[in-house]
C-alpha positions in Angstrom: 145.0 153.5 115.8 148.6 152.4 116.4 147.5 149.8 118.9 145.1 148.3 116.2 148.0 148.2 113.7 150.3 146.6 116.2 147.6 144.0 117.0 147.0 143.3 113.3 150.8 142.8 112.7 151.0 140.4 115.6 148.0 138.5 114.3 149.6 138.1 110.9 152.9 136.9 112.4 151.2 134.4 114.8 151.6 130.9 113.5 150.2 129.1 116.5 147.7 126.5 115.4 148.8 126.5 111.8 150.6 123.2 112.2 147.5 121.5 113.6 145.4 122.7 110.7 148.0 121.5 108.2 148.1 118.1 109.9 144.3 118.0 109.8 144.3 118.8 106.0 146.9 116.1 105.4 144.9 113.6 107.3 141.7 114.5 105.4 143.6 114.1 102.1 145.0 110.7 103.1 141.4 109.6 104.1 140.0 110.7 100.7 142.8 108.8 98.9 142.2 105.6 101.0 138.4 105.8 100.4 138.9 106.2 96.6 141.4 103.3 96.5 139.2 101.0 98.5 136.2 101.8 96.3 138.3 101.1 93.1 139.6 97.9 94.5 136.1 96.8 95.6 134.7 97.4 92.1 137.5 95.5 90.4 137.1 92.6 92.9 133.4 92.5 92.3 134.0 92.3 88.6 136.5 89.5 89.1 134.0 87.5 91.2 131.3 88.1 88.6 133.6 86.7 85.9 134.3 83.7 88.0 130.6 83.2 88.7 129.8 83.4 85.1 132.5 80.9 84.1 131.3 78.2 86.5 128.6 75.8 85.3 125.2 77.1 86.3 126.8 80.2 87.7 124.2 82.7 86.6 121.1 80.6 87.3 120.8 81.0 91.0 123.0 78.1 91.9 123.1 77.2 95.5 119.5 78.2 96.3 117.4 75.6 98.1 115.6 74.7 101.3 118.4 72.5 102.6 116.0 69.9 104.0 116.8 66.2 103.6 116.8 62.9 105.4 120.1 61.5 106.5 121.1 58.2 108.0 119.5 57.7 111.4 116.9 60.4 111.0 
């Protein structure tokens, strides 16, 4: 029984690997913050481009769509 108690005390005092786990948790937290920031910036940027599109003449009516065929000089 004493051997089991000694092993348990050693296990509690052992901090090997704790630093790696802490670094992993910090990296995961940083990744979550970056993902949230990029998503928020993307939504704001999308809203800005929609505002610009709506402000341009013919912006909301499918401007820019077409076949692109035409006859040029020398054709």
